[in-house]
MARSELUM-610264 format. One record per atom (N, C-alpha, C): residue in three letters; x, z, y. Coordinates in steps of 0.1 Angstrom, whole numbers, padded with zeros to 4 digits, always signed. Layout:
N
ALAXZY ...
This chain:
185
MET+0008+0000-0012 MET+0000+0000+0000 MET+0009+0000+0012 ASP+0006-0008+0022 ASP+0013-0009+0034 ASP+0010+0003+0043 PRO+0020+0010+0049 PRO+0018+0021+0057 PRO+0011+0017+0070 ARG+0012+0005+0074 ARG+0005+0001+0086 ARG-0010+0001+0085 ASP-0015+0001+0072 ASP-0030+0002+0070 ASP-0035+0016+0073 ASP-0027+0026+0071 ASP-0031+0040+0073 ASP-0028+0045+0087 ALA-0020+0038+0095 ALA-0017+0043+0108 ALA-0029+0045+0117 PRO-0029+0055+0125 PRO-0040+0058+0134 PRO-0041+0046+0144 VAL-0053+0043+0148 VAL-0055+0033+0158 VAL-0054+0039+0172 LEU-0045+0032+0180 LEU-0043+0037+0194 LEU-0054+0032+0203 PRO-0059+0041+0212 PRO-0069+0037+0222 PRO-0063+0028+0233 VAL-0071+0020+0239 VAL-0067+0012+0250 VAL-0066+0021+0262 GLN-0055+0020+0269 GLN-0053+0028+0281 GLN-0048+0019+0293 HIS-0052+0022+0305 HIS-0048+0014+0317 HIS-0041+0024+0327 GLN-0032+0018+0334 GLN-0025+0025+0345 GLN-0024+0015+0356 VAL-0030+0019+0368 VAL-0029+0010+0379 VAL-0017+0014+0388 HIS-0012+0004+0395 HIS+0000+0005+0403 HIS-0002+0002+0417 ARG+0006+0007+0426 ARG+0005+0005+0440 ARG+0005-0010+0443 PRO-0002-0014+0453 PRO-0009-0006+0463 PRO-0023-0002+0459 LEU-0027-0004+0446 LEU-0041+0001+0442 LEU-0041+0016+0441 PRO-0052+0022+0445 PRO-0054+0036+0444 PRO-0056+0040+0430 SER-0052+0052+0426 SER-0054+0057+0412 SER-0069+0057+0408 THR-0078+0057+0418 THR-0092+0056+0415 THR-0098+0042+0413 PHE-0089+0032+0413 PHE-0093+0018+0412 PHE-0101+0017+0398 PRO-0113+0011+0399 PRO-0120+0009+0386 PRO-0114-0002+0377 VAL-0108+0002+0366 VAL-0102-0008+0358 VAL-0113-0017+0351 PRO-0110-0030+0349 PRO-0120-0039+0343 PRO-0122-0035+0328 GLU-0133-0038+0323 GLU-0136-0037+0309 GLU-0129-0048+0301 LEU-0124-0045+0290 LEU-0119-0055+0281 LEU-0129-0059+0271 ALA-0130-0072+0267 ALA-0139-0077+0257 ALA-0136-0069+0244 ALA-0147-0065+0238 ALA-0145-0057+0225 ALA-0137-0064+0215 ASP-0139-0077+0213 ASP-0132-0084+0203 ASP-0129-0098+0209 SER-0117-0099+0215 SER-0113-0112+0221 SER-0113-0123+0211 SER-0110-0121+0199 SER-0110-0132+0189 SER-0123-0138+0186 SER-0134-0131+0190 SER-0147-0137+0188 SER-0151-0148+0199 SER-0142-0149+0208 SER-0144-0159+0219 SER-0140-0173+0215 GLY-0138-0176+0202 GLY-0135-0189+0197 GLY-0120-0192+0197 ARG-0112-0182+0200 ARG-0097-0185+0200 ARG-0092-0186+0186 HIS-0083-0195+0183 HIS-0078-0197+0170 HIS-0066-0187+0169 THR-0067-0176+0162 THR-0057-0166+0163 THR-0053-0160+0149 ARG-0042-0153+0150 ARG-0037-0144+0139 ARG-0038-0131+0146 ARG-0042-0121+0138 ARG-0044-0107+0143 ARG-0039-0097+0133 GLY-0035-0086+0139 GLY-0033-0074+0131 GLY-0020-0074+0123 ARG-0020-0068+0112 ARG-0008-0066+0103 ARG-0001-0079+0101 GLU-0008-0090+0099 GLU-0001-0102+0095 GLU+0008-0108+0107 ALA+0005-0103+0119 ALA+0012-0109+0131 ALA+0023-0100+0136 ILE+0022-0087+0134 ILE+0031-0077+0140 ILE+0046-0081+0136 GLY+0054-0082+0146 GLY+0068-0085+0143 GLY+0071-0099+0138 GLU+0061-0107+0137 GLU+0064-0120+0131 GLU+0063-0132+0142 LEU+0056-0130+0152 LEU+0053-0140+0162 LEU+0060-0138+0175 PRO+0064-0149+0181 PRO+0070-0147+0195 PRO+0060-0143+0205 GLU+0064-0135+0215 GLU+0055-0130+0225 GLU+0048-0141+0233 GLU+0054-0153+0234 GLU+0048-0164+0241 GLU+0035-0168+0234 LEU+0033-0165+0222 LEU+0021-0169+0215 LEU+0010-0159+0216 ALA+0013-0147+0222 ALA+0003-0137+0224 ALA-0008-0141+0234 LEU-0020-0139+0231 LEU-0031-0143+0239 LEU-0035-0130+0247 PRO-0036-0131+0260 PRO-0039-0119+0268 PRO-0053-0114+0265 PRO-0056-0101+0266 PRO-0069-0096+0264 PRO-0079-0102+0274 VAL-0091-0103+0270 VAL-0101-0109+0279 VAL-0106-0097+0288 ALA-0103-0097+0301 ALA-0108-0087+0310 ALA-0119-0092+0318 HIS-0129-0083+0321 HIS-0140-0087+0329 HIS-0138-0083+0344 TRP-0129-0091+0351 TRP-0127-0089+0365 TRP-0139-0094+0373 SER-0143-0085+0382 SER-0155-0089+0390 SER-0152-0092+0404 GLU-0161-0096+0412 GLU-0159-0098+0426 GLU-0157-0085+0433 ASP-0163-0074+0428 ASP-0160-0061+0434 ASP-0146-0057+0432 HIS-0140-0060+0420 HIS-0126-0058+0417 HIS-0117-0065+0428 ARG-0121-0078+0430 ARG-0113-0086+0439 ARG-0114-0081+0453 ARG-0126-0077+0457 ARG-0127-0071+0471 ARG-0119-0058+0472 LEU-0120-0049+0463 LEU-0113-0037+0463 LEU-0098-0039+0463 MET-0094-0048+0455 MET-0079-0051+0454 MET-0074-0057+0467 THR-0082-0066+0472 THR-0078-0072+0485 THR-0077-0062+0496 ASP-0087-0053+0497 ASP-0087-0042+0507 ASP-0076-0033+0505 SER-0072-0030+0492 SER-0060-0021+0490 SER-0048-0027+0495 PHE-0046-0040+0493 PHE-0034-0047+0498 PHE-0034-0047+0514 LEU-0046-0050+0520 LEU-0047-0051+0534 LEU-0044-0037+0541 THR-0048-0026+0535 THR-0047-0013+0541 THR-0033-0006+0537 SER-0025-0013+0529 SER-0012-0007+0525 SER-0002-0011+0536 ALA+0006-0002+0540 ALA+0016-0004+0551 ALA+0026-0015+0546 ALA+0029-0015+0533 ALA+0038-0025+0528 ALA+0033-0039+0527 TRP+0020-0040+0527 TRP+0014-0053+0525 TRP+0006-0058+0537 ALA+0003-0050+0547 ALA-0005-0054+0558 ALA+0001-0067+0565 PRO-0006-0078+0566 PRO-0001-0090+0572 PRO+0002-0088+0587 ASP+0011-0096+0593 ASP+0013-0096+0607 ASP+0001-0101+0614 GLU+0001-0099+0627 GLU-0010-0103+0636 GLU-0013-0118+0634 GLY-0026-0121+0630 GLY-0030-0135+0629 GLY-0028-0141+0615 ALA-0020-0134+0607 ALA-0017-0139+0593 ALA-0029-0134+0584 THR-0030-0141+0573 THR-0040-0137+0563 THR-0034-0136+0550 LEU-0040-0128+0541 LEU-0035-0125+0528 LEU-0046-0130+0518 THR-0042-0137+0508 THR-0051-0141+0497 THR-0045-0138+0484 LEU-0054-0135+0475 LEU-0050-0132+0461 LEU-0055-0143+0452 ARG-0046-0148+0443 ARG-0050-0158+0433 ARG-0057-0150+0422 TRP-0069-0153+0420 TRP-0078-0145+0411 TRP-0081-0153+0398 PRO-0083-0146+0388 PRO-0081-0132+0385 PRO-0066-0129+0382 PRO-0063-0116+0381 PRO-0049-0112+0377 PRO-0046-0118+0363 GLN-0034-0121+0360 GLN-0030-0126+0347 GLN-0022-0115+0339 ALA-0024-0115+0326 ALA-0017-0105+0318 ALA-0006-0112+0310 HIS+0005-0105+0309 HIS+0017-0110+0302 HIS+0021-0099+0292 LEU+0024-0102+0280 LEU+0028-0093+0270 LEU+0043-0088+0273 ASP+0044-0076+0277 ASP+0058-0071+0280 ASP+0064-0065+0268 ASP+0057-0059+0258 ASP+0062-0054+0246 ASP+0051-0055+0235 PRO+0054-0062+0224 PRO+0044-0064+0214 PRO+0040-0052+0206 GLY+0048-0041+0208 GLY+0045-0029+0200 GLY+0049-0031+0185 ASP+0047-0020+0177 ASP+0052-0021+0163 ASP+0045-0009+0156 ILE+0045-0011+0143 ILE+0042+0000+0134 ILE+0053+0002+0124 THR+0059+0013+0123 THR+0070+0016+0114 THR+0066+0028+0105 GLU+0074+0029+0095 GLU+0071+0041+0086 GLU+0083+0050+0087 CYS+0081+0063+0090 CYS+0091+0072+0090 CYS+0089+0082+0079 THR+0100+0088+0074 THR+0099+0098+0064 THR+0100+0112+0070 VAL+0091+0121+0067 VAL+0090+0134+0072 VAL+0097+0144+0062 TYR+0106+0152+0066 TYR+0113+0162+0058 TYR+0110+0176+0063 TRP+0107+0185+0054 TRP+0106+0199+0058 TRP+0105+0208+0046 CYS+0107+0221+0047 CYS+0106+0231+0036 CYS+0093+0239+0037 ARG+0091+0248+0028 ARG+0079+0256+0028 ARG+0079+0265+0040 GLU+0090+0270+0045 GLU+0090+0279+0057 GLU+0086+0271+0069 HIS+0089+0259+0070 HIS+0086+0251+0082 HIS+0076+0240+0078 ALA+0065+0245+0072 ALA+0055+0236+0066 ALA+0048+0227+0077 SER+0048+0231+0089 SER+0041+0223+0099 SER+0051+0215+0108 ALA+0064+0218+0107 ALA+0073+0210+0115 ALA+0087+0211+0109 PHE+0094+0200+0110 PHE+0107+0199+0105 PHE+0117+0207+0114 ASP+0126+0214+0108 ASP+0136+0222+0115 ASP+0149+0216+0112 PRO+0156+0209+0122 PRO+0168+0202+0119 PRO+0180+0211+0115 VAL+0179+0224+0118 VAL+0190+0233+0115 VAL+0188+0240+0102 CYS+0176+0239+0096 CYS+0173+0246+0083 CYS+0179+0238+0072 LEU+0187+0244+0063 LEU+0193+0237+0052 LEU+0183+0234+0041 ASP+0171+0240+0041 ASP+0161+0237+0030 ASP+0152+0226+0034 CYS+0152+0222+0047 CYS+0144+0210+0051 CYS+0152+0198+0048 GLU+0152+0194+0036 GLU+0160+0182+0033 GLU+0153+0172+0024 GLY+0144+0175+0016 GLY+0137+0165+0007 GLY+0126+0159+0015 PRO+0123+0146+0012 PRO+0112+0139+0018 PRO+0098+0145+0014 LEU+0090+0148+0023 LEU+0077+0153+0020 LEU+0066+0142+0021 ALA+0067+0134+0031 ALA+0057+0124+0033 ALA+0063+0112+0041 ARG+0057+0101+0039 ARG+0060+0089+0046 ARG+0049+0087+0056 VAL+0052+0087+0069 VAL+0041+0087+0079 VAL+0043+0074+0088 PRO+0032+0067+0090 PRO+0032+0055+0099 PRO+0033+0060+0113 GLU+0041+0053+0121 GLU+0043+0056+0135 GLU+0040+0043+0143 VAL+0031+0045+0153 VAL+0026+0033+0161 VAL+0032+0033+0175 THR+0038+0022+0178 THR+0043+0020+0192 THR+0033+0010+0199 PRO+0027+0014+0210 PRO+0017+0005+0216 PRO+0023-0008+0221 ALA+0014-0019+0221 ALA+0017-0031+0228 ALA+0015-0029+0243 VAL+0023-0035+0251 VAL+0022-0033+0266 VAL+0019-0046+0273 TRP+0008-0046+0280 TRP+0005-0058+0288 TRP+0007-0055+0303 ARG+0013-0064+0311 ARG+0015-0062+0325 ARG+0006-0072+0332 TRP-0003-0067+0341 TRP-0012-0075+0348 TRP-0006-0078+0362 VAL-0006-0091+0365 VAL+0000-0095+0377 VAL-0009-0104+0386 VAL-0010-0101+0399 VAL-0018-0109+0408 VAL-0008-0116+0417 ARG-0011-0129+0420 ARG-0002-0136+0430 ARG-0008-0134+0444 VAL+0001-0129+0453 VAL-0003-0126+0467 VAL+0003-0137+0476 GLU-0005-0143+0484 GLU+0000-0153+0493 GLU-0003-0149+0507 THR+0007-0151+0516 THR+0005-0148+0530 THR+0005-0161+0538 TRP-0005-0163+0546 TRP-0007-0175+0553 TRP-0005-0172+0568 LEU+0002-0180+0575 LEU+0004-0179+0590 LEU-0003-0190+0597 PRO-0009-0186+0609 PRO-0015-0197+0617 PRO-0005-0207+0621 THR-0010-0219+0623 THR+0000-0230+0627 THR+0003-0230+0641 GLY-0004-0223+0649 GLY-0001-0223+0664 GLY-0009-0233+0671 THR-0015-0242+0664 THR-0023-0253+0671 THR-0038-0248+0671 GLY-0041-0237+0665 GLY-0055-0232+0665 GLY-0063-0237+0653 SER-0057-0246+0646 SER-0065-0251+0634 SER-0056-0251+0622 GLY-0060-0244+0612 GLY-0053-0243+0599 GLY-0042-0233+0599 SER-0036-0232+0587 SER-0025-0222+0585 SER-0015-0228+0575 VAL-0004-0222+0574 VAL+0007-0226+0566 VAL+0011-0214+0557 LEU+0014-0218+0544 LEU+0018-0208+0535 LEU+0032-0202+0539 ASP+0033-0189+0540 ASP+0045-0182+0544 ASP+0052-0176+0532 THR+0046-0168+0524 THR+0052-0161+0513 THR+0043-0161+0501 VAL+0049-0161+0489 VAL+0042-0160+0477 VAL+0049-0149+0468 GLN+0042-0140+0463 GLN+0048-0129+0455 GLN+0039-0125+0444 ASP+0044-0124+0432 ASP+0036-0119+0420 ASP+0038-0104+0420 VAL+0027-0097+0420 VAL+0027-0082+0421 VAL+0021-0076+0408 HIS+0028-0067+0402 HIS+0023-0060+0390 HIS+0013-0049+0395 VAL+0000-0051+0391 VAL-0010-0042+0396 VAL-0016-0033+0385 MET-0014-0036+0373 MET-0019-0027+0362 MET-0011-0029+0349 THR-0010-0019+0341 THR-0004-0019+0328 THR-0015-0015+0318 THR-0016-0022+0307 THR-0025-0019+0297 THR-0017-0017+0284 THR-0020-0005+0277 THR-0014-0003+0264 THR-0025-0003+0254 MET-0022-0009+0242 MET-0032-0010+0232 MET-0025-0010+0218 ASP-0033-0008+0208 ASP-0028-0009+0194 ASP-0022-0023+0192 PRO-0010-0024+0186 PRO-0004-0037+0184 PRO-0012-0046+0174 ARG-0021-0039+0166 ARG-0029-0046+0156 ARG-0041-0053+0163 HIS-0043-0050+0176 HIS-0054-0056+0183 HIS-0049-0067+0193 VAL-0037-0071+0192 VAL-0032-0082+0200 VAL-0034-0095+0192 ASP-0040-0105+0199 ASP-0043-0118+0193 ASP-0031-0127+0196 TYR-0028-0135+0186 TYR-0017-0145+0187 TYR-0023-0159+0184 ARG-0019-0168+0193 ARG-0023-0182+0190 ARG-0016-0187+0178 ARG-0023-0194+0169 ARG-0017-0199+0157 ARG-0007-0210+0161 ASP+0005-0209+0156 ASP+0015-0219+0158 ASP+0012-0231+0149 THR+0007-0242+0155 THR+0003-0253+0147 THR+0013-0264+0147 
C-alpha cells in the first residue's frame, strides 16, 4: 500500500500580501477544477512526475467586487498611489503560478515505551522503527496581478503606458494531490 494514500488531506489556505489588507475577501476556488472539462492527471499519479509548467492553476471565482477592492487597495497604498493625472489599471483576473508542487513522503518514526508519544533523540532506547508515517508538504500557488501606470499625453487626449509591474497579491497552499496537470500529449 502506498503511504500517500493514507496521508491526511491538507486544507486550502490563502494568505494575502500588501498592498491588500489582511481582511481582503479571498476568492472561492472551484470545488473540483478537473470537472471543468480540463484534460488532466491528478493526485498520486502526478506527484513528483510532471514538470511545474504542466500544472493547471486552480479555478478561482474572482468577482468585480474583488477587482474594485484590489484597485482601491493599490490606489490608497503610499507605495502605489499614482502621480497627479496618472491612472492605474489592473490586468484582470490575477494569474496563478505553481511555485512549489509539494510532495508526500514517508518518514519512519522511532521511539521507546517511555517516550511513547514523542521520539527523544538522546534516549538510547528510542532506536527501533515504530511506524512509517506519511508527511505532506503543500503545493504553493503565487497569484500575480499585472499593474499598469498610465500617464496623460499632455495634449489633453489619451494617455501613454509608463510602467508595468507584476505584483504578488496572494499565496494559496493546498494538498499536492489536488493539483491538476495538463496531460503531456
